NUDREN-289137 format. One record per atom (N, C-alpha, C): x, z, y; chain. Coordinates in steps of 0.001 Angstrom, whole numbers. Atoms other than C-alpha are relative to their C-alpha. Layout:
<rs>
X:Z:Y:A
...
</rs>
This chain:
<rs>
99:1411:307:A
54037:102658:134604:A
-1124:-221:-1005:A
1093:346:879:A
51198:100949:132829:A
412:-1203:-821:A
-357:1132:854:A
51966:98735:129854:A
-1192:-921:-145:A
1064:969:138:A
49963:95569:129535:A
488:-1130:-878:A
-351:1118:838:A
49982:92898:126893:A
-398:-1276:715:A
250:1250:-691:A
50305:89530:128577:A
242:-1122:-976:A
-189:1071:967:A
49760:86457:126457:A
513:-1260:675:A
-553:1259:-465:A
51824:83351:126962:A
-683:-1145:-728:A
601:1141:691:A
51266:79962:125301:A
-267:331:-1468:A
170:-299:1414:A
51870:80817:121643:A
580:1353:-382:A
-593:-1300:299:A
53483:84209:121929:A
-578:1037:940:A
448:-1044:-915:A
52760:87538:123500:A
1192:880:322:A
-1102:-847:-423:A
54999:89857:125430:A
-563:1277:593:A
412:-1264:-579:A
54786:93452:126532:A
707:152:1335:A
-550:-73:-1352:A
55271:93762:130288:A
-476:1303:629:A
355:-1236:-696:A
55351:97016:132220:A
-455:-334:1418:A
545:214:-1329:A
53133:96880:135312:A
-138:1349:696:A
-17:-1238:-786:A
53185:99475:138075:A
-1422:520:231:A
1347:-566:-141:A
50101:101698:137861:A
-282:452:1437:A
230:-384:-1408:A
50636:102858:141453:A
-547:-1183:794:A
515:1195:-677:A
50108:99298:142669:A
-1420:-313:-452:A
1346:221:522:A
47086:98984:140408:A
-1015:880:722:A
957:-915:-627:A
45408:102079:141835:A
-62:-175:1517:A
29:315:-1429:A
46403:101169:145383:A
-892:-1214:245:A
873:1171:-128:A
44699:97796:144872:A
-1467:401:-148:A
1369:-511:167:A
41577:99604:143619:A
-449:678:1289:A
326:-681:-1255:A
41663:101798:146738:A
-282:-1003:1117:A
172:966:-1082:A
42118:98873:149136:A
-1260:-843:-183:A
1211:779:266:A
39342:96859:147451:A
-1249:818:314:A
1156:-863:-269:A
36901:99783:147593:A
-137:287:1496:A
41:-288:-1434:A
37831:100655:151179:A
-433:-1222:803:A
384:1228:-694:A
37468:97030:152282:A
-1486:-276:-185:A
1430:179:263:A
34034:96850:150659:A
-829:945:869:A
712:-981:-823:A
32888:100039:152401:A
93:-380:1477:A
-176:415:-1389:A
34326:98806:155705:A
-927:-1157:356:A
842:1163:-283:A
32499:95479:155489:A
-1474:389:118:A
1397:-452:-70:A
29180:97182:154798:A
-250:870:1228:A
195:-908:-1129:A
29572:99962:157341:A
99:-689:1345:A
-219:716:-1255:A
30809:97645:160059:A
-1248:-769:410:A
1113:888:-338:A
27895:95217:159873:A
-1369:652:-62:A
1304:-669:78:A
25141:97721:159127:A
-138:1160:985:A
155:-1203:-800:A
25945:100851:161158:A
983:132:1147:A
-1020:-388:-960:A
29239:101169:163034:A
92:-918:1209:A
-97:945:-1128:A
29441:97991:165161:A
-591:-1353:-383:A
597:1279:386:A
26951:95335:164031:A
-106:-948:1198:A
142:981:-1076:A
26631:92126:166003:A
-1305:192:757:A
1303:-299:-627:A
22976:93009:166658:A
-410:1414:-407:A
458:-1352:368:A
21434:96493:166752:A
-865:-38:-1263:A
765:-73:1235:A
20048:97466:163381:A
671:-689:-1175:A
-736:655:1080:A
22568:95451:161373:A
-307:-1481:-93:A
165:1442:158:A
22948:91830:160420:A
253:-398:-1447:A
-258:536:1330:A
23097:89674:157339:A
1489:-229:-251:A
-1441:134:165:A
26829:89475:157958:A
548:1078:-950:A
-395:-1024:967:A
26966:92596:155775:A
135:-596:-1401:A
-118:667:1290:A
26633:90184:152861:A
1421:-467:-284:A
-1401:367:232:A
30318:89413:153357:A
675:966:-976:A
-542:-966:959:A
30920:92473:151164:A
-287:-406:-1443:A
387:387:1363:A
29281:90821:148140:A
1155:-642:-783:A
-1111:572:790:A
32302:88654:147135:A
1035:1034:-446:A
-945:-1044:381:A
34376:91851:147004:A
-450:749:-1260:A
510:-662:1196:A
32149:93132:144201:A
365:-765:-1268:A
-308:812:1181:A
33027:90242:141857:A
1300:416:-691:A
-1229:-381:704:A
36633:91296:141179:A
90:1483:-361:A
-101:-1452:163:A
35858:95039:141038:A
289:409:-1442:A
-191:-388:1406:A
35613:95291:137243:A
1402:-357:-493:A
-1323:437:440:A
38773:93273:136610:A
1129:764:665:A
-1020:-774:-707:A
40738:95140:139260:A
59:1410:-564:A
16:-1327:614:A
39650:98463:137787:A
711:-4:-1352:A
-651:103:1303:A
40868:97267:134374:A
1466:-402:116:A
-1382:427:-183:A
44134:95958:135840:A
267:-1398:-524:A
-130:1363:498:A
43512:92355:134768:A
913:-823:914:A
-947:799:-772:A
46418:90167:135866:A
-706:-1205:611:A
712:1176:-496:A
44165:87115:136184:A
-885:355:1203:A
880:-415:-1096:A
41646:88975:138356:A
810:401:1227:A
-856:-384:-1132:A
44417:90443:140488:A
517:-1234:739:A
-498:1214:-640:A
45741:86930:141122:A
-1022:-591:947:A
962:629:-899:A
42521:85521:142502:A
-538:976:1041:A
374:-979:-1022:A
41715:88763:144310:A
977:-66:1177:A
-983:166:-1081:A
44934:88248:146277:A
-424:-1134:922:A
437:1137:-823:A
43613:84874:147442:A
-1283:343:763:A
1241:-412:-659:A
40188:86357:148212:A
293:898:1199:A
-317:-930:-1092:A
41773:89067:150361:A
462:-728:1259:A
-459:764:-1161:A
43261:86389:152612:A
-1164:-453:883:A
1185:339:-802:A
39737:85380:153700:A
-373:1152:933:A
325:-1178:-810:A
39133:88913:154935:A
1088:260:1046:A
-1090:-97:-970:A
42531:88949:156611:A
-251:-956:1168:A
294:983:-1057:A
41582:85793:158513:A
-1189:435:846:A
1175:-441:-760:A
38171:87152:159460:A
365:1157:924:A
-425:-1123:-830:A
39756:90353:160716:A
809:-456:1198:A
-812:513:-1107:A
42261:88426:162813:A
-864:-699:1042:A
888:713:-936:A
39559:86222:164340:A
-845:993:783:A
881:-951:-688:A
37275:89140:165131:A
776:981:865:A
-822:-858:-857:A
40093:91303:166487:A
300:-716:1307:A
-328:809:-1170:A
40867:88480:168904:A
-1239:-330:837:A
1147:567:-703:A
37323:87396:169777:A
-1154:961:281:A
1124:-912:-237:A
34895:90352:169534:A
155:703:1337:A
-45:-656:-1302:A
33971:91936:172840:A
-137:1517:-111:A
178:-1431:207:A
33069:95350:171444:A
1324:635:-431:A
-1231:-701:335:A
36006:97756:171349:A
-53:569:-1420:A
157:-540:1355:A
34632:99407:168184:A
189:-1101:-1040:A
-131:1121:924:A
34389:96030:166491:A
1444:-482:-83:A
-1410:401:6:A
37950:95169:167515:A
837:967:-837:A
-717:-995:801:A
39214:98427:165973:A
-316:-166:-1489:A
374:219:1395:A
37257:97779:162792:A
641:-1277:-541:A
-689:1232:410:A
38723:94271:162690:A
1471:297:-296:A
-1380:-409:266:A
42181:95809:162934:A
124:730:-1327:A
13:-702:1281:A
41328:98092:160026:A
-212:-984:-1148:A
203:1027:1027:A
40076:95077:158073:A
1304:-756:-275:A
-1295:668:164:A
43423:93385:158669:A
921:861:-857:A
-876:-913:742:A
45299:96440:157371:A
-425:99:-1465:A
490:-157:1373:A
43077:96875:154289:A
151:-1280:-813:A
-111:1259:748:A
43032:93204:153329:A
1458:-357:-263:A
-1423:260:206:A
46793:92870:153808:A
564:946:-1059:A
-411:-954:1027:A
47330:96024:151749:A
-456:-443:-1381:A
514:511:1267:A
45123:94588:149007:A
819:-1199:-463:A
-798:1178:332:A
47050:91318:149127:A
1367:405:-558:A
-1339:-407:440:A
50438:93011:148837:A
-36:709:-1356:A
85:-727:1273:A
49369:95350:146029:A
-275:-941:-1166:A
335:898:1100:A
47871:92560:143962:A
1155:-939:-338:A
-1082:937:337:A
50772:90131:144291:A
1201:720:-608:A
-1124:-727:585:A
53392:92773:143570:A
-357:588:-1365:A
436:-474:1316:A
51331:94070:140639:A
185:-1090:-1053:A
-77:1081:989:A
51220:90660:138914:A
1397:-612:-110:A
-1330:618:-31:A
54804:89720:139759:A
788:126:-1315:A
-744:-92:1263:A
56443:91135:136569:A
-628:-834:-1126:A
678:778:1038:A
53823:89472:134358:A
254:-1489:185:A
-250:1416:-276:A
54310:86106:136051:A
1451:-367:-317:A
-1413:246:320:A
58102:86380:135736:A
200:-65:-1511:A
-140:-4:1454:A
57837:87225:132042:A
-638:-1250:-611:A
671:1204:485:A
55420:84358:131486:A
873:-1229:263:A
-880:1120:-353:A
57760:81950:133267:A
1238:-15:-895:A
-1179:-95:864:A
60753:83204:131258:A
-332:-410:-1436:A
413:374:1349:A
58841:82812:127980:A
-262:-1505:-91:A
285:1436:-28:A
57799:79305:128966:A
1302:-813:-30:A
-1277:708:-53:A
61408:78273:129678:A
877:260:-1231:A
-821:-353:1185:A
62765:79911:126498:A
-324:-862:-1197:A
</rs>
């Protein structure tokens, strides 16, 4: 378990957060970034030689520092960001004609959903403690 100091309105509380979820989120974020780059540049680009669609990996770099540090705030908005990649994976799994691209879309669905689950379950104890402190 990883202890983290979470600040409420005028008080602070010590909340234990699961380090396994933290490191799983780091893994899923890194794997999703590598997948987005590899997919659009080498493995199954829309056009031979790669496309600018590889730039879809750039937004995944913004939360990297906060996710590595285990920031609750960053984990919260990273969960929402991961849903964009989940949607893209679902659309491309359904619509791409290339079998390789469909498989990579399936992998994108798995990685983005894994990232979503890890981030929301990681922040859950902190949000509960914050809510309890607010009502107390």
